[in-house]
C-alpha positions as a Markdown table, in Angstrom:
| # | Residue | x | y | z |
|---|---|---|---|---|
| 1 | Met | 1.7 | -11.8 | -15.1 |
| 2 | Thr | 2.0 | -15.5 | -14.4 |
| 3 | Ile | 0.5 | -17.5 | -11.6 |
| 4 | Arg | 4.0 | -18.1 | -10.2 |
| 5 | Asn | 4.9 | -14.4 | -10.3 |
| 6 | Leu | 1.6 | -13.4 | -8.7 |
| 7 | Phe | 2.1 | -16.0 | -6.0 |
| 8 | Ile | 5.7 | -14.7 | -5.3 |
| 9 | Cys | 4.3 | -11.1 | -5.2 |
| 10 | Gly | 1.6 | -12.2 | -2.8 |
| 11 | Val | 4.2 | -13.7 | -0.5 |
| 12 | Ala | 6.3 | -10.6 | -0.7 |
| 13 | Val | 3.3 | -8.4 | 0.0 |
| 14 | Gly | 2.3 | -10.5 | 3.0 |
| 15 | Ala | 5.8 | -10.5 | 4.4 |
| 16 | Met | 6.5 | -6.8 | 3.9 |
| 17 | Gly | 3.1 | -5.8 | 5.1 |
| 18 | Ser | 3.5 | -7.9 | 8.3 |
| 19 | Thr | 7.0 | -6.7 | 9.1 |
| 20 | Ser | 7.0 | -3.1 | 8.0 |
| 21 | Gly | 3.4 | -2.2 | 7.4 |
| 22 | Ile | 4.3 | -1.2 | 3.9 |
| 23 | Pro | 3.1 | -3.9 | 1.5 |
| 24 | Gly | 2.9 | -1.8 | -1.7 |
| 25 | Ala | 6.3 | -2.0 | -3.3 |
| 26 | Pro | 6.1 | -5.6 | -4.7 |
| 27 | Leu | 2.6 | -4.7 | -6.1 |
| 28 | Val | 4.0 | -1.6 | -7.8 |
| 29 | Ile | 6.8 | -3.5 | -9.4 |
| 30 | Met | 4.4 | -6.3 | -10.5 |
| 31 | Tyr | 1.7 | -4.0 | -11.9 |
| 32 | Gln | 3.8 | -1.1 | -13.2 |
| 33 | Asn | 3.0 | -1.9 | -16.9 |
| 34 | Glu | -0.6 | -2.9 | -16.3 |
| 35 | Pro | -3.5 | -0.5 | -17.2 |
| 36 | Leu | -4.4 | 1.8 | -14.3 |
| 37 | Glu | -8.0 | 0.5 | -14.5 |
| 38 | Lys | -6.6 | -2.9 | -13.4 |
| 39 | Thr | -4.0 | -1.7 | -11.0 |
| 40 | Arg | -6.1 | 0.6 | -8.8 |
| 41 | Pro | -8.8 | -2.0 | -7.8 |
| 42 | Thr | -6.2 | -4.8 | -7.5 |
| 43 | Met | -4.1 | -2.7 | -5.1 |
| 44 | Ala | -7.1 | -1.6 | -3.2 |
| 45 | Leu | -8.3 | -5.2 | -2.7 |
| 46 | Val | -4.9 | -6.4 | -1.6 |
| 47 | Phe | -4.3 | -3.5 | 0.8 |
| 48 | Thr | -7.7 | -4.0 | 2.3 |
| 49 | Phe | -7.2 | -7.7 | 2.9 |
| 50 | Ser | -3.6 | -7.1 | 4.1 |
| 51 | Tyr | -4.5 | -4.4 | 6.6 |
| 52 | Val | -7.6 | -6.3 | 8.0 |
| 53 | Thr | -5.5 | -9.4 | 8.4 |
| 54 | Ser | -2.7 | -7.5 | 10.0 |
| 55 | Leu | -5.1 | -5.7 | 12.4 |
| 56 | Ala | -6.6 | -9.0 | 13.4 |
| 57 | Ala | -3.2 | -10.6 | 14.0 |
| 58 | Leu | -2.0 | -7.5 | 16.0 |
| 59 | Ala | -5.2 | -7.6 | 18.1 |
| 60 | His | -4.8 | -11.3 | 18.7 |
| 61 | Ala | -1.2 | -10.7 | 19.9 |
| 62 | Gly | -2.3 | -7.8 | 22.2 |
| 63 | Ala | -0.5 | -5.2 | 20.1 |
| 64 | Phe | -3.6 | -3.3 | 18.9 |
| 65 | Asn | -6.0 | -1.6 | 21.1 |
| 66 | Phe | -8.8 | 1.0 | 21.2 |
| 67 | Lys | -6.4 | 4.0 | 21.6 |
| 68 | Leu | -4.4 | 2.9 | 18.5 |
| 69 | Ala | -7.7 | 2.5 | 16.6 |
| 70 | Met | -8.7 | 6.0 | 17.5 |
| 71 | Asp | -5.3 | 7.4 | 16.6 |
| 72 | Gly | -5.7 | 5.7 | 13.2 |
| 73 | Leu | -9.1 | 7.2 | 12.8 |
| 74 | Met | -7.6 | 10.7 | 13.1 |
| 75 | Leu | -6.2 | 10.1 | 9.6 |
| 76 | Leu | -9.7 | 9.7 | 8.2 |
| 77 | Pro | -10.3 | 13.4 | 7.3 |
| 78 | Gly | -7.1 | 13.6 | 5.3 |
| 79 | Leu | -7.8 | 10.2 | 3.7 |
| 80 | Leu | -11.2 | 11.5 | 2.5 |
| 81 | Ile | -9.8 | 14.7 | 1.2 |
| 82 | Gly | -7.1 | 12.7 | -0.6 |
| 83 | Phe | -9.7 | 10.4 | -2.0 |
| 84 | Gly | -11.6 | 13.4 | -3.4 |
| 85 | Val | -8.5 | 14.9 | -4.9 |
| 86 | Gly | -7.5 | 11.6 | -6.4 |
| 87 | Arg | -10.9 | 11.1 | -8.1 |
| 88 | Arg | -10.6 | 14.4 | -9.8 |
| 89 | Ala | -6.9 | 13.9 | -10.7 |
| 90 | Arg | -7.6 | 10.4 | -12.1 |
| 91 | Arg | -9.3 | 12.0 | -15.2 |
| 92 | Tyr | -6.0 | 13.5 | -16.2 |
| 93 | Met | -3.8 | 10.6 | -15.3 |
| 94 | Thr | -2.1 | 8.8 | -18.2 |
| 95 | Gln | -0.6 | 5.4 | -18.0 |
| 96 | Ala | 2.9 | 6.8 | -18.1 |
| 97 | Met | 2.1 | 9.3 | -15.3 |
| 98 | Gly | 0.5 | 6.6 | -13.2 |
| 99 | Arg | 3.6 | 4.4 | -13.6 |
| 100 | Ile | 6.0 | 7.2 | -12.7 |
| 101 | Leu | 3.8 | 8.2 | -9.7 |
| 102 | Met | 3.6 | 4.6 | -8.4 |
| 103 | Leu | 7.3 | 3.9 | -8.8 |
| 104 | Ser | 8.2 | 7.3 | -7.2 |
| 105 | Ile | 6.0 | 6.8 | -4.2 |
| 106 | Ala | 7.4 | 3.2 | -3.7 |
| 107 | Ser | 11.0 | 4.5 | -4.1 |
| 108 | Ile | 10.5 | 7.4 | -1.7 |
| 109 | Gly | 8.9 | 5.1 | 0.9 |
| 110 | Ala | 11.8 | 2.7 | 0.6 |
| 111 | Ile | 14.4 | 5.5 | 1.0 |
| 112 | Ile | 12.6 | 6.9 | 4.1 |
| 113 | Leu | 12.4 | 3.4 | 5.6 |
| 114 | Leu | 16.1 | 2.8 | 5.0 |
| 115 | Ile | 17.0 | 6.2 | 6.5 |
| 116 | Arg | 14.9 | 5.6 | 9.6 |
| 117 | Ser | 16.2 | 2.1 | 9.9 |
| 118 | Gly | 19.8 | 3.4 | 9.8 |
| 119 | Met | 19.1 | 6.0 | 12.4 |
| 120 | Gly | 18.3 | 3.5 | 15.0 |
């Protein structure tokens, strides 16, 4: 956790978030050995800033509109249910389980992205 590595991670998060919409992998790699109490709020802050910035840039470029916003809001019920489940599950989450879960989700996301990219 050096300033240099955090800066490089930030650049990777920005680039990946802007190009693919999936900014989490560099964060997971950077924070995989940090306490979950530090990782969760850090990732939440970075994701929030990343997505707000991306939405503003997309809107400015004319690539984000009201219909897309409404489509995104359709995810809200599932997000709220997931938030509730996560709050309860967090009590039982160990550091090792959190690390495995974060790395697994990042890996599965990368594999899906590679498969979809290869399919055209």
